[in-house]
C-alpha positions as CSV (number, residue, x, y, z in Angstrom):
1,M,44.3,143.0,157.8
2,N,47.0,141.4,157.6
3,L,51.3,142.2,156.8
4,I,51.2,140.8,153.8
5,D,48.5,142.7,152.6
6,L,49.5,145.8,154.2
7,V,52.6,145.8,152.6
8,T,51.3,144.8,149.0
9,T,49.1,147.3,149.5
10,H,51.8,150.5,150.4
11,I,53.8,148.9,147.8
12,G,51.0,149.7,145.5
13,A,50.1,152.7,146.1
14,I,53.5,154.7,146.2
15,I,54.2,152.9,142.9
16,N,50.7,154.5,141.9
17,L,49.1,151.3,140.4
18,S,45.9,151.9,141.4
19,G,43.7,149.5,140.0
20,S,46.4,146.6,138.2
21,N,46.1,143.5,140.1
22,F,50.0,142.6,140.6
23,S,51.6,140.9,143.5
24,I,55.5,142.3,144.6
25,F,55.8,138.8,145.9
26,E,55.4,137.8,141.2
27,I,57.4,140.8,141.2
28,L,60.3,140.5,143.0
29,M,60.3,136.3,142.5
30,L,60.7,137.5,138.2
31,L,63.5,140.4,139.5
32,C,65.7,137.9,141.8
33,F,66.0,135.2,138.2
34,A,66.2,138.4,135.8
35,F,69.7,138.5,137.8
36,S,70.5,135.5,138.6
37,W,70.5,134.6,135.1
38,P,73.0,136.5,133.9
39,F,75.5,134.7,135.8
40,S,74.7,132.0,134.4
41,I,75.4,133.6,130.6
42,I,78.1,135.5,131.4
43,K,80.3,132.0,132.8
44,A,79.2,129.8,129.7
45,L,80.5,132.5,127.9
46,K,84.3,133.2,130.2
47,T,84.6,129.4,130.2
48,K,83.4,128.3,126.6
49,M,82.9,125.1,128.9
50,V,78.9,124.5,129.6
51,I,79.5,121.5,131.2
52,G,76.9,120.7,134.3
53,K,74.5,123.1,131.8
54,S,70.2,121.0,132.0
55,P,69.1,121.8,128.0
56,I,66.2,120.3,129.3
57,F,65.8,122.1,132.7
58,M,65.9,125.7,130.3
59,I,63.2,124.7,128.3
60,I,60.7,123.8,130.8
61,I,61.7,127.3,132.3
62,I,61.6,128.4,128.4
63,I,57.3,127.2,128.8
64,G,56.6,128.4,132.2
65,Y,57.6,131.6,131.4
66,I,55.9,131.0,127.8
67,M,52.9,129.9,130.2
68,G,52.9,133.3,132.4
69,I,53.2,135.1,129.3
70,I,50.3,133.8,127.6
71,H,48.4,133.9,131.6
72,K,49.2,137.8,131.6
73,L,48.0,138.4,128.8
74,L,45.3,136.6,128.9
75,Y,43.5,137.2,132.6
76,N,45.7,139.9,133.8
77,N,47.9,141.9,131.5
78,D,49.7,144.5,133.6
79,F,53.4,145.6,133.1
80,V,54.4,142.0,135.3
81,L,53.6,141.0,131.4
82,Y,57.4,142.6,130.7
83,L,59.4,140.8,133.2
84,Y,58.2,137.7,131.9
85,I,59.6,138.2,128.4
86,L,62.5,139.6,129.6
87,N,62.9,136.2,131.8
88,A,61.9,134.0,128.4
89,L,64.9,136.1,126.3
90,I,67.7,135.6,129.3
91,V,66.8,131.8,130.0
92,S,66.9,131.3,125.8
93,F,70.1,133.1,125.0
94,D,71.3,131.2,127.8
95,L,70.2,128.0,125.8
96,F,71.4,129.2,122.1
97,L,74.8,129.5,124.9
98,Y,74.5,126.0,125.4
99,Y,73.7,125.0,122.1
100,N,76.3,127.5,120.2
101,T,79.3,126.4,122.8
102,A,78.4,122.0,122.8
103,V,78.4,122.2,118.8
104,N,81.6,123.6,119.3
């Protein structure tokens, strides 16, 4: 058993998700994204400026999260689905702020 399997197995046992086929690394990635996007949102709210933001980039990110949601619904429906939804909503709000600020 390698280190990654060992860590994943022990974390799964600790939070009692036996039978669930989740990846701790997928969870950590989504949590990192969920914590980083609010900094962009806060900056846009404080400065009322969206210089340097790319709406195309944000749309591509949202599409990626939608693909993750579809995958979770079709093939691996577990609690990680809610992290994809949370991230999609956060980035959608940032995109909304972009267009709201850019118009004004």
